[in-house]
VOLUM-322677 format. One record per residue (C-alpha): residue in three letters; residue number from 1; y, z negated, x negated. Coordinates in pm, 1 decimal. Layout:
BEGIN
r;k;v;w;u
ALA;NUM;Y;Z;X
...
//
This chain:
BEGIN
r;k;v;w;u
MET;1;-1130.0;990.9;-1852.2
THR;2;-1415.4;837.8;-1663.8
LEU;3;-1522.8;892.3;-1307.4
VAL;4;-1343.0;574.4;-1196.9
GLY;5;-1005.2;711.7;-1301.2
ARG;6;-1077.6;1049.4;-1148.8
LEU;7;-1140.4;883.5;-812.7
HIS;8;-777.9;761.1;-792.7
PRO;9;-641.4;1071.3;-614.4
LEU;10;-922.6;1038.4;-360.9
LEU;11;-881.0;664.8;-307.1
VAL;12;-504.4;638.6;-262.2
HIS;13;-444.9;826.9;58.5
PHE;14;-651.9;611.2;293.6
PRO;15;-494.4;272.9;196.3
ILE;16;-147.3;424.1;209.8
ALA;17;-211.2;539.6;567.9
LEU;18;-373.1;212.8;671.2
VAL;19;-91.7;-5.1;539.6
LEU;20;176.6;213.2;699.2
VAL;21;-12.6;214.1;1030.9
ALA;22;-32.3;-164.8;1004.2
VAL;23;341.7;-182.0;970.5
ALA;24;386.6;43.1;1275.5
ALA;25;133.6;-155.0;1480.0
GLU;26;297.1;-488.1;1388.7
ALA;27;630.7;-342.9;1488.7
ALA;28;477.8;-245.0;1824.9
ALA;29;330.8;-595.7;1862.0
THR;30;673.6;-747.5;1790.3
VAL;31;850.1;-523.0;2043.2
THR;32;591.5;-536.8;2323.3
GLY;33;434.1;-878.0;2264.4
ARG;34;88.6;-728.1;2307.8
SER;35;-183.7;-886.9;2099.3
ARG;36;-387.7;-564.4;2076.7
PHE;37;-117.8;-415.4;1848.9
ARG;38;-132.5;-721.4;1622.4
ASP;39;-514.3;-695.4;1614.5
ALA;40;-482.2;-332.6;1510.0
ALA;41;-221.3;-421.0;1248.2
VAL;42;-437.8;-694.7;1099.6
LEU;43;-751.1;-477.6;1089.5
ASN;44;-571.2;-187.6;925.8
LEU;45;-395.8;-416.2;679.7
ARG;46;-713.8;-595.0;571.0
ILE;47;-904.8;-268.3;511.4
GLY;48;-596.6;-111.0;353.4
ALA;49;-546.8;-403.6;116.0
ALA;50;-903.1;-395.9;-5.6
LEU;51;-889.3;-18.6;-60.9
ALA;52;-547.0;-45.3;-223.9
LEU;53;-691.2;-277.3;-488.6
ALA;54;-966.0;-22.0;-563.4
ALA;55;-705.3;260.3;-579.1
ALA;56;-484.1;55.6;-810.1
LEU;57;-772.4;-19.7;-1048.0
ALA;58;-869.4;347.9;-1053.0
GLY;59;-506.5;441.4;-1115.7
TRP;60;-485.5;212.6;-1416.3
TRP;61;-803.5;366.6;-1545.6
LEU;62;-672.6;718.8;-1485.4
ALA;63;-342.9;648.3;-1673.3
ARG;64;-509.2;500.5;-1980.8
PRO;65;-477.5;817.6;-2186.6
VAL;66;-122.6;898.5;-2082.6
ARG;67;-67.4;1274.4;-2106.8
TRP;68;239.8;1312.1;-1889.7
ASP;69;583.6;1371.8;-2024.0
ALA;70;731.5;1157.8;-1744.7
ALA;71;606.2;829.9;-1893.1
SER;72;880.1;621.0;-1724.7
LEU;73;796.5;779.0;-1387.2
LEU;74;433.0;690.7;-1447.1
GLU;75;528.5;331.1;-1532.7
TRP;76;731.7;298.5;-1212.3
HIS;77;444.3;445.2;-1009.1
ARG;78;194.5;214.7;-1184.4
TRP;79;386.8;-101.9;-1121.1
LEU;80;497.1;-17.8;-766.2
GLY;81;137.6;73.7;-675.3
THR;82;0.6;-245.5;-832.4
SER;83;266.7;-453.9;-659.5
ALA;84;192.3;-281.7;-332.0
ALA;85;-176.1;-364.9;-359.7
LEU;86;-107.5;-726.5;-446.0
VAL;87;150.3;-777.1;-172.8
ALA;88;-83.0;-609.8;80.7
LEU;89;-348.8;-857.9;-31.3
VAL;90;-107.0;-1147.0;20.3
ALA;91;-14.4;-1016.8;364.2
ALA;92;-385.3;-976.1;451.4
MET;93;-451.3;-1334.5;345.7
THR;94;-156.6;-1464.0;551.4
SER;95;-300.0;-1281.4;853.3
ILE;96;-599.6;-1516.8;861.6
GLY;97;-566.5;-1746.7;1164.6
LEU;98;-246.9;-1574.3;1275.2
ALA;99;-316.6;-1621.2;1648.3
SER;100;-261.6;-1995.4;1619.8
ALA;101;-10.8;-1985.8;1334.7
SER;102;333.8;-2134.3;1335.2
PRO;103;635.0;-1905.6;1384.3
ARG;104;723.6;-1958.9;1019.0
ARG;105;381.1;-1833.8;906.1
VAL;106;402.4;-1531.4;1138.0
ALA;107;740.2;-1451.2;983.9
ALA;108;591.0;-1477.4;635.2
TYR;109;310.4;-1241.3;736.2
ARG;110;558.0;-993.2;881.4
ILE;111;781.2;-1004.0;570.5
ALA;112;482.0;-956.0;337.2
LEU;113;354.7;-667.3;548.3
LEU;114;698.4;-499.8;554.3
VAL;115;739.1;-537.9;178.4
ALA;116;384.0;-403.6;126.9
GLY;117;468.9;-103.0;342.6
ALA;118;790.4;-32.4;148.8
LEU;119;610.4;-65.9;-186.3
VAL;120;330.8;161.2;-67.1
ALA;121;579.4;423.7;47.0
ALA;122;782.9;408.8;-276.6
GLY;123;472.9;408.6;-505.5
GLY;124;318.2;692.2;-305.3
HIS;125;634.2;896.4;-332.8
LEU;126;642.7;851.5;-710.2
GLY;127;271.9;945.5;-727.7
GLY;128;354.5;1267.3;-543.7
LEU;129;632.6;1338.8;-791.8
LEU;130;388.4;1289.4;-1076.5
VAL;131;144.6;1540.6;-923.5
TRP;132;382.1;1801.4;-780.1
GLY;133;687.8;1755.2;-1005.7
THR;134;1033.6;1620.9;-936.7
ASP;135;1163.6;1959.6;-817.8
PHE;136;880.1;2028.2;-571.7
LEU;137;1101.1;2042.0;-262.1
HIS;138;1371.1;2255.6;-429.8
PRO;139;1355.6;2628.9;-358.4
//
C-alpha cells in the first residue's frame, strides 16, 4: 500500500466536517435570510468538495488490496464516499454565481448540498464501522 492510500484516514475528516458545516450554514442562511451564512456555506462546500475528491482517490488506493472480511461494507463505504465527493463537487459548481441565480438554481444547489451532506454522513459512518467494527458501541 503506497503513501497515497495511507493518507486516506488523515484526509477524510476535514472534508466531512466542511461539508456538514456547509449544510448547517446553508440552513442558517435559509432560516435567517442572511447572506453571510450563505457565503460561509459556499466557502466550506468548495474547500470540502476539493478535499473530498482527494480523500476519495486516496480511499480507492487504500482499498486496492482488500484485506477486510467485511467486503460488502467496504463496497458500500467506497461507493457512498465516491458519490459524496462527486455530489459535493456538483453542489460546489452550482454555487458559482449563486447571488444572482434564479430561485430554481438556488433550489438545485440546496438539494445537491443536502444530498452531499447525507452521503458524507452515511459514508463516514460506514468508514467508522470499518475501522472500529460493527459492535463498537455495544458494551
